[in-house]
VOGU-3710 file (C-alpha; in Angstrom, 3 decimals, decimal comma):
1> megrpgsgkt> 49,271/-54,717/35,984  52,762/-55,839/36,184  54,537/-58,901/37,419  56,910/-61,665/36,212  55,672/-64,740/34,380  53,704/-66,899/36,726  52,644/-64,188/39,208  48,932/-64,359/38,148  48,397/-61,556/35,699  46,406/-63,547/33,251
11> tlglqfllng> 44,239/-65,184/35,830  43,498/-61,742/37,350  42,727/-60,411/33,955  40,185/-63,077/33,292  38,578/-62,532/36,559  38,234/-58,755/35,768  36,462/-59,524/32,574  34,259/-62,298/34,110  33,182/-59,681/36,644  32,232/-57,444/33,679
21> vrrnerclyi> 30,132/-60,242/32,199  28,194/-60,632/35,267  27,416/-56,929/35,115  26,230/-57,175/31,368  29,189/-55,278/30,077  30,965/-55,844/26,830  34,362/-57,442/27,358  37,378/-57,980/25,130  40,717/-59,896/25,667  43,398/-59,000/23,159
31> tlteskrell> 46,405/-61,396/23,388  49,692/-61,272/21,768  51,354/-63,979/23,930  48,774/-66,683/24,621  46,403/-68,439/22,113  42,698/-68,531/22,658  43,050/-72,282/23,171  45,613/-71,662/26,086  43,143/-68,970/27,681  40,236/-71,605/27,502
41> svaerhgwsl> 42,450/-74,107/29,204  43,309/-71,799/32,071  39,503/-70,965/32,405  38,580/-74,700/32,451  41,136/-75,341/35,331  39,354/-72,640/37,353  35,843/-73,843/36,566  35,118/-70,762/34,338  33,222/-70,302/31,190  34,485/-67,496/28,948
51> dgieiyelvp> 31,075/-67,043/27,260  30,418/-63,382/26,797  34,145/-62,460/26,511  35,447/-61,604/22,940  38,999/-63,200/22,673  41,053/-61,747/19,846  44,389/-63,343/18,987  46,689/-60,632/17,602  49,295/-62,219/15,486  51,827/-59,770/14,190
61> pelsldpkqq> 52,337/-60,134/10,295  55,965/-61,444/10,796  54,787/-64,268/13,022  51,951/-65,428/10,735  52,302/-68,745/8,928  50,280/-67,266/5,972  52,776/-66,601/3,191  50,636/-63,736/1,997  51,274/-61,849/5,333  54,918/-62,603/5,591
71> qsllyssdle> 57,547/-60,064/4,522  59,840/-61,733/1,957  62,756/-59,277/2,021  63,123/-57,369/5,334  61,291/-56,496/8,394  60,581/-52,938/9,368  59,975/-52,313/12,983  57,937/-49,239/12,184  55,742/-51,212/9,853  55,430/-54,122/12,280
81> lgetvnmala> 54,549/-51,827/15,370  52,019/-49,878/13,249  50,317/-53,001/11,842  50,096/-54,609/15,134  48,588/-51,716/16,955  46,177/-51,045/14,052  44,856/-54,562/14,140  44,261/-54,127/18,023  42,516/-50,787/17,440  40,371/-52,132/14,749
91> evervkpqrl> 39,076/-54,895/17,079  38,374/-52,402/19,691  36,351/-50,337/17,279  34,368/-53,302/16,218  33,491/-54,708/19,742  33,385/-51,216/21,619  34,193/-53,020/24,851  33,602/-51,450/28,342  36,447/-53,766/29,783  39,445/-54,637/28,006
101> vfdslseirl> 42,623/-56,717/28,762  45,592/-56,263/26,709  48,177/-59,041/26,991  50,851/-57,945/26,965  52,724/-54,622/26,630  56,134/-56,447/26,478  55,468/-57,193/22,859  54,765/-53,399/22,132  57,975/-52,649/24,052  60,050/-54,907/21,833
111> lsqsalryrr> 58,428/-53,570/18,599  59,104/-50,053/19,670  62,786/-50,628/20,135  63,086/-47,334/22,033  61,793/-45,825/25,210  60,592/-42,738/23,354  58,518/-44,663/20,786  57,323/-46,992/23,474  56,117/-44,256/25,684  54,323/-42,418/22,784
121> qvlalknffl> 52,670/-45,661/21,627  51,339/-46,289/25,247  50,032/-42,800/25,431  48,423/-43,179/22,126  46,713/-46,406/23,391  45,656/-44,662/26,644  43,999/-41,767/24,766  42,192/-44,140/22,398  40,774/-46,269/25,232  39,695/-42,900/27,038
131> lhdttallld> 37,886/-41,796/23,926  35,945/-44,970/23,773  35,239/-45,133/27,495  37,065/-48,338/27,989  38,441/-49,522/31,273  41,746/-51,308/30,054  44,008/-53,475/32,002  47,326/-53,519/30,490  49,582/-56,531/31,401  53,354/-56,378/31,552
141> dltseqddln> 55,542/-59,196/32,190  58,578/-57,145/33,107  60,744/-58,598/30,374  62,549/-55,244/30,588  62,357/-53,146/33,712  64,197/-50,167/32,569  61,165/-48,540/31,122  58,888/-49,206/34,205  58,730/-45,489/35,331  57,925/-44,372/31,823
151> lhsvshavir> 54,975/-46,717/31,939  53,918/-45,751/35,507  53,857/-42,047/34,678  51,297/-42,532/31,873  48,984/-44,995/33,663  46,216/-44,101/35,922  46,901/-47,051/38,261  49,848/-49,438/38,732  49,464/-52,857/40,485  52,428/-55,139/41,015
161> ldqlaplygs> 52,162/-58,805/41,555  55,058/-60,751/43,200  55,895/-64,408/43,728  58,379/-65,272/46,324  59,999/-68,763/46,965  60,668/-69,524/50,570  63,367/-72,157/51,591  60,600/-74,499/52,403  57,010/-74,753/51,577  54,784/-73,430/48,839
171> errrlrvikm> 55,401/-69,989/47,045  54,223/-66,803/48,626  52,292/-64,400/46,556  51,677/-60,756/47,358  50,481/-57,556/45,566  51,118/-53,883/46,107  49,122/-50,921/44,650  51,785/-48,571/43,580  49,571/-45,848/42,191  45,736/-45,229/41,936
181> rgtpfrggyh> 45,420/-41,736/40,597  42,616/-39,803/42,304  41,499/-42,775/44,447  42,551/-43,466/48,145  43,875/-47,025/48,488  45,432/-49,170/51,154  49,315/-49,195/50,632  51,810/-51,773/51,439  51,914/-55,442/50,499  48,766/-57,626/50,483
191> dfvirrgglq> 49,084/-61,390/50,370  46,973/-63,493/47,994  46,585/-67,006/46,740  45,643/-68,550/43,490  43,262/-71,569/43,847  40,483/-72,937/41,743  38,218/-70,121/41,176  41,023/-67,574/40,785  42,747/-65,106/42,990  41,781/-64,538/46,612
201> vfprlvaadh> 43,428/-61,380/48,101  43,801/-60,818/51,732  44,109/-56,984/52,277  46,598/-55,877/54,924  44,815/-55,560/58,169  44,563/-52,133/59,688  42,711/-52,500/63,032  41,843/-48,908/63,264  39,242/-49,415/60,344  37,267/-52,122/62,322
211> hrefqrraas> 35,348/-51,348/65,410  31,908/-52,147/66,623  29,987/-52,046/69,811  29,547/-55,263/71,896  28,225/-56,592/75,097  30,692/-56,409/78,076  29,545/-59,692/79,766  32,579/-61,720/80,784  33,224/-65,140/79,256  33,000/-68,031/81,959
221> sgiaeldtll> 35,142/-71,114/81,893  32,411/-73,246/83,618  34,814/-73,740/86,526  33,846/-71,535/89,465  37,276/-71,496/91,014  39,030/-70,561/87,830  36,589/-67,760/87,207  37,176/-66,534/90,751  40,972/-66,673/90,040  40,389/-64,422/87,037
231> gggldpgtst> 38,181/-62,114/88,776  34,906/-63,233/87,149  36,197/-64,595/83,787  37,586/-63,302/80,654  36,192/-59,901/79,300  35,105/-59,447/75,786  37,476/-57,480/73,699  40,594/-58,667/75,536  43,438/-61,107/74,729  44,621/-63,621/77,132
241> lvtgpsgggk> 47,973/-65,321/77,135  48,309/-68,753/78,607  51,958/-69,759/78,907  53,814/-72,599/80,524  55,709/-75,896/79,770  54,642/-78,555/77,249  51,977/-80,761/78,906  51,090/-78,209/81,575  47,466/-78,010/80,511  47,556/-74,785/78,386
251> sslalafvfe> 45,271/-76,154/75,638  42,952/-77,761/77,952  42,403/-74,506/79,739  41,688/-72,742/76,489  39,353/-75,583/75,701  37,414/-75,039/78,814  36,414/-71,510/77,793  35,468/-72,752/74,151  33,337/-75,654/75,634  31,566/-73,138/77,914
261> tltrgkqalm> 30,986/-70,775/75,102  29,601/-73,403/72,984  27,090/-74,672/75,546  25,819/-70,978/75,864  24,957/-71,161/72,140  27,728/-68,968/70,803  30,256/-69,691/68,126  34,129/-70,273/68,556  37,082/-70,636/66,453  40,076/-72,908/67,272
271> vsfeetkhvl> 43,263/-72,448/64,997  45,541/-75,361/65,538  49,003/-75,210/64,354  50,382/-78,329/66,082  47,423/-80,864/66,643  45,406/-82,576/63,967  41,727/-82,171/64,151  40,957/-85,627/65,130  43,616/-85,652/67,779  42,024/-82,448/69,184
281> laraasigmn> 38,621/-83,934/69,278  39,845/-87,096/70,881  41,757/-85,188/73,635  38,726/-83,007/74,347  36,530/-86,078/74,732  39,129/-87,647/77,117  38,691/-84,789/79,605  34,954/-84,582/79,522  34,536/-81,985/76,811  32,887/-83,584/73,844
291> iapfvdsgdl> 33,191/-80,881/71,122  32,591/-83,196/68,217  28,693/-82,432/68,149  29,432/-78,657/67,952  31,784/-79,271/65,062  29,062/-81,200/63,267  26,413/-78,429/63,945  28,840/-75,800/62,736  28,957/-73,751/66,007  32,727/-74,720/66,384
301> rveqvdpadl> 35,015/-74,259/63,506  38,501/-76,027/63,948  41,133/-74,751/61,392  43,917/-77,101/61,162  46,839/-75,106/59,696  49,397/-76,576/57,350  52,633/-74,700/58,416  54,133/-74,940/54,967  51,234/-73,488/53,161  50,198/-70,395/55,129
311> spgefggrvr> 50,927/-66,827/54,769  50,383/-64,101/57,480  47,749/-62,492/55,187  45,759/-65,751/54,724  45,866/-66,640/58,413  44,506/-63,111/59,277  41,865/-63,466/56,523  40,586/-66,826/57,987  40,257/-65,231/61,386  38,546/-62,202/60,048
321> davenwgarv> 36,120/-64,411/58,046  35,216/-66,384/61,183  34,571/-63,298/63,178  32,706/-61,026/60,661  30,894/-63,438/58,523  30,324/-66,374/60,871  30,095/-64,624/64,311  32,852/-66,286/66,204  32,979/-64,819/69,779  35,948/-66,873/71,060
331> vvidslsgyl> 39,176/-67,349/69,116  41,860/-69,689/70,351  45,359/-69,591/68,550  47,276/-72,873/69,565  50,057/-72,037/69,612  52,046/-68,864/68,989  55,139/-71,142/68,841  53,538/-73,002/65,872  52,496/-69,724/64,249  56,175/-68,320/64,391
341> nampeeqfml> 57,612/-71,632/63,235  55,001/-71,935/60,241  56,537/-68,761/58,852  60,259/-68,553/59,711  61,147/-66,171/56,885  58,337/-63,696/57,379  59,374/-60,365/58,848  57,564/-58,247/61,358  55,574/-61,123/62,749  54,999/-59,537/66,079
351> lqmhelltyl> 53,709/-56,290/64,381  51,210/-58,304/62,506  50,147/-60,165/65,593  49,759/-56,891/67,367  47,475/-55,619/64,527  45,419/-58,870/64,581  44,929/-58,719/68,436  43,932/-55,058/68,197  41,369/-55,993/65,636  39,967/-58,942/67,731
361> nqqgvvtilv> 39,638/-56,643/70,705  37,765/-53,999/68,796  35,412/-56,703/67,509  34,539/-57,764/71,192  36,222/-61,192/70,684  37,678/-63,195/73,624  41,082/-64,147/72,306  43,144/-66,859/73,892  46,772/-67,283/72,864  48,674/-70,462/73,809
371> laqsgmvgqm> 52,520/-70,119/74,113  54,740/-72,996/75,026  57,878/-72,347/77,070  61,018/-74,303/76,521  61,812/-76,739/79,249  59,521/-79,054/81,454  60,814/-78,194/84,998  63,242/-75,786/86,492  64,059/-72,583/84,638  61,675/-71,755/81,803
381> aspldltyls> 62,295/-69,594/78,681  59,743/-68,142/76,202  60,655/-67,970/72,548  59,063/-64,553/72,396  57,676/-61,912/74,786  53,932/-61,114/74,161  53,039/-60,223/77,698  52,897/-56,460/76,821  50,303/-57,261/74,079  48,181/-59,372/76,277
391> dtvmllrffe> 45,466/-57,916/78,540  45,461/-61,157/80,801  48,407/-63,579/81,373  48,011/-66,887/83,044  50,991/-68,885/84,135  51,113/-72,690/84,339  53,815/-74,608/86,161  54,702/-78,204/87,237  55,526/-78,864/90,980  56,298/-81,923/93,002
401> aggrirrsia> 54,426/-82,845/96,079  54,082/-86,246/97,869  56,187/-87,826/95,340  53,837/-86,791/92,440  53,998/-84,266/89,663  51,309/-81,726/89,984  50,262/-78,662/88,051  49,820/-74,986/89,290  47,917/-72,088/87,819  48,143/-68,354/88,472
411> aikkrtgahe> 46,780/-65,136/87,187  49,805/-62,910/86,683  48,094/-60,016/85,086  44,701/-58,694/84,163  44,288/-55,117/82,832  40,386/-54,892/82,961  39,975/-55,582/86,571  40,914/-57,227/89,674  42,129/-60,850/89,979  43,337/-63,198/92,689
421> ntirelsidg> 47,149/-63,019/93,385  47,099/-66,621/94,680  48,483/-69,733/93,226  46,067/-72,791/92,811  46,642/-76,348/91,886  45,210/-77,413/88,424  44,142/-81,009/87,991  43,037/-82,598/84,614  41,435/-85,926/84,401  38,495/-87,718/82,849
431> yglrvgeple> 36,044/-85,434/84,578  37,525/-82,298/83,263  39,628/-79,402/84,723  39,545/-78,698/88,450  41,162/-75,750/90,165  41,921/-76,146/93,832  41,953/-73,815/96,864  44,946/-71,298/97,184  48,152/-72,986/97,987  49,260/-71,332/101,082
441> qfrgvltgvp> 52,548/-73,419/101,612  53,613/-73,224/97,943  56,818/-71,326/97,296  59,260/-70,663/94,503  56,892/-70,979/91,433  58,165/-67,709/89,930  61,860/-68,685/90,472  61,504/-71,435/87,918  62,094/-74,178/90,628  58,558/-74,450/92,365
451> afegpdsslf> 58,207/-76,638/95,458  55,314/-77,579/97,773  56,090/-77,708/101,405  52,673/-78,928/102,771  51,733/-82,412/104,017  52,026/-85,296/101,762  48,366/-85,846/101,639  46,637/-85,037/98,336  45,562/-81,471/97,761  42,294/-82,782/96,368
461> gqrgddga> 39,838/-85,140/97,912  39,429/-88,494/96,031  36,545/-88,484/93,622  33,955/-91,092/94,132  32,387/-93,084/91,224  29,761/-90,544/90,935  32,359/-87,718/90,297  31,566/-85,894/93,655
//
């Protein structure tokens, strides 16, 4: 287990031993770098008790404050190395641990003074642990990386912990399994975080490994005209891209599907990169969709994302937890612009989004992606093109009629069935969302300069006090 100081090796080593204690295994922590008091302090900050773990502070003779153990004339590296290793082996003989953490090999490397002696000493330790049926986790802080390959070749497994510092925000942590002899493992980098309670790892998502059967009943928006526009609603196992200018009604449209799902007794997840939770609840209530009771009951999970503290792996882990362990059937990501801006230094973001969407589709989830286009009226531009990843694409636009700003909605694409090729007016008020009849005298919406050439009268009849 290798990584630079601060990457999480000690914390992971303690977790490894604590898991052994829960399995009634004998566990030993041999430390050459940290004192027992420091280890207990680490455990206390994580809320752990180290009862059941033997902690042995291995202090080489030349570092001891006891005058009887100090050499008065000269230090022999051979003597120092031999005595240090013998002290460790004697403790292993005494405890006979099933799990062992040796912290750290950098001290053995320094005492060895040569690559050959270091390799032979590590081989001797390896064979000793094998004879005693001990699963040993050897920590290396990479104080010298020139002998890494020597160490890799004699180890059964090699795991690398990395800590990266972006230009803004908290650090990013990731690990990679370099080698696992005789065992299949998932390669590549896997994000992880260190919080109270230890390390939480988010394995790299491979959509092909996750598939289950699901019902094919389409998800309704609760708005008959909108469902008609979409050819009956949104099909499970598909992703829908809702795109348009800021203020065009994208989030409200996604909210309509969430609200209808909740009223049918199913769970939904909303990931918000831009709106705070209380603003989202207030906005939903203002358009006739009071989702606060569903949040209180646990049927709706609203994940407010702090852009500076999120890695792609953790984001995917949150979504997977909601789908697999909680049963979310509708997932809304609002918005993709916020998702990209949250992680500007991450690479291959579109590839990771493709993997996540494929996973959600194979889980039978209705996924709604919100993407804001730059500009309010006139020519529009998208920060990225996700239309090829989306099964359904809905386009919202502003247009002017009768001296008023209005909204339009159209279904541009739907892979899983037929849909209307008409353009309808979208209205949002205190009663909710309304979708009008097809606009036969509407032109120019796809040119970026939409215009309505019908009469000046309103396209909708005025609502009475009863909402009719």
